[in-house]
C-alpha positions as CSV (number, residue, x, y, z in Angstrom):
1,M,31.7,-13.6,80.0
2,C,28.1,-14.2,79.0
3,F,26.7,-17.3,77.3
4,S,23.3,-17.7,75.8
5,Q,21.4,-20.3,74.0
6,E,19.6,-19.4,70.7
7,L,16.1,-20.7,70.4
8,P,14.8,-22.0,67.1
9,P,12.3,-19.7,65.3
10,I,8.7,-20.6,66.2
11,V,5.9,-19.8,63.7
12,K,2.3,-19.8,64.8
13,Y,-0.2,-20.6,62.0
14,F,-3.8,-19.6,62.4
15,S,-6.6,-21.7,60.9
16,T,-7.4,-18.9,58.5
17,T,-3.8,-19.3,57.1
18,Y,-4.0,-23.1,56.4
19,G,-7.7,-23.1,55.5
20,A,-8.9,-25.9,57.8
21,G,-10.3,-26.5,61.3
22,N,-8.7,-24.9,64.3
23,Q,-8.0,-28.2,66.1
24,N,-5.2,-30.6,65.1
25,W,-5.2,-33.9,66.9
26,M,-2.0,-35.6,65.8
27,I,1.1,-34.9,63.6
28,S,3.2,-37.2,61.4
29,Q,6.1,-36.4,59.0
30,D,7.2,-38.3,55.9
31,Q,10.7,-38.9,54.6
32,N,10.5,-35.8,52.4
33,H,9.8,-33.7,55.5
34,Y,6.2,-33.0,54.6
35,V,4.1,-32.7,57.7
36,F,0.6,-34.2,58.0
37,F,-2.0,-33.2,60.6
38,A,-5.1,-35.1,61.8
39,N,-7.4,-32.0,61.6
40,Y,-11.0,-31.3,62.5
41,E,-11.8,-30.9,58.8
42,G,-9.7,-33.7,57.3
43,L,-6.1,-34.7,56.5
44,L,-4.0,-31.5,56.4
45,E,-0.6,-31.4,54.6
46,F,2.2,-28.8,54.9
47,N,5.2,-28.9,52.6
48,G,7.0,-26.0,54.3
49,S,5.4,-23.3,52.3
50,N,1.9,-24.5,51.1
51,W,-1.0,-26.1,52.9
52,E,-3.4,-28.6,51.3
53,L,-6.6,-30.0,52.9
54,Y,-7.9,-33.5,52.0
55,P,-11.4,-33.8,53.5
56,S,-12.5,-37.1,54.9
57,P,-15.0,-38.7,52.5
58,N,-17.7,-39.1,55.2
59,E,-16.9,-35.7,56.7
60,T,-15.9,-37.0,60.1
61,I,-13.1,-35.6,62.2
62,V,-9.6,-37.1,61.5
63,R,-8.2,-37.8,64.9
64,S,-5.1,-39.8,64.1
65,V,-2.4,-39.8,61.4
66,K,0.7,-41.9,60.8
67,V,3.0,-41.9,57.7
68,I,4.6,-45.2,56.8
69,G,6.5,-45.2,53.4
70,N,4.2,-43.7,50.7
71,K,1.0,-44.4,52.7
72,I,-0.7,-42.1,55.2
73,F,-2.9,-43.9,57.6
74,T,-5.7,-41.9,59.2
75,G,-8.3,-42.8,61.9
76,C,-11.7,-41.2,62.2
77,Y,-14.8,-42.1,64.1
78,M,-15.8,-45.7,63.2
79,E,-13.4,-45.6,60.2
80,F,-9.8,-46.4,59.3
81,Q,-8.3,-45.1,56.0
82,F,-5.1,-44.9,54.1
83,W,-4.1,-42.4,51.5
84,K,-1.4,-43.0,48.8
85,K,1.0,-40.4,47.6
86,R,2.1,-40.4,44.0
87,I,3.7,-37.9,41.6
88,I,1.8,-37.3,38.3
89,S,3.4,-34.9,35.8
90,G,5.6,-33.5,38.5
91,V,2.7,-32.8,40.8
92,L,2.3,-34.6,44.2
93,E,-1.2,-36.1,44.4
94,I,-2.7,-37.7,47.5
95,K,-5.8,-39.9,47.0
96,L,-7.8,-42.0,49.3
97,A,-7.1,-45.6,48.5
98,N,-9.5,-48.5,48.7
99,L,-9.1,-50.1,52.1
100,I,-9.1,-53.8,52.4
101,I,-8.9,-55.2,55.9
102,L,-7.5,-58.7,56.3
103,L,-7.8,-60.5,59.5
104,N,-5.5,-63.3,60.4
105,I,-6.3,-65.5,63.3
106,L,-3.5,-67.5,64.7
107,K,-3.6,-70.4,67.1
108,L,-0.9,-70.2,69.7
109,Q,0.4,-73.4,71.1
110,T,0.6,-73.5,74.8
111,T,3.0,-75.8,76.7
């Protein structure tokens, strides 16, 4: 009797396929299973069949990405951004949103 384990298919994508830099720093996935990459040339999105690149406005390397709800947070050198996803006329659009940083300073009571 012989038993074997089947491995999932692995697909390697070259940078020429997805049209962005050849180095990806971080990966995050949203609730619709879209995958976002912190890429050398910007925020890279993959929906399972198509790639879309959203360049960073100041042309810095996107090194971190995290999807929370309909917002995609990215970190670059000396910069923190978030992008909003919305559907307009049936087309998914991702735009860089205005970033407002609020600082809250709390005084902790010590006993």
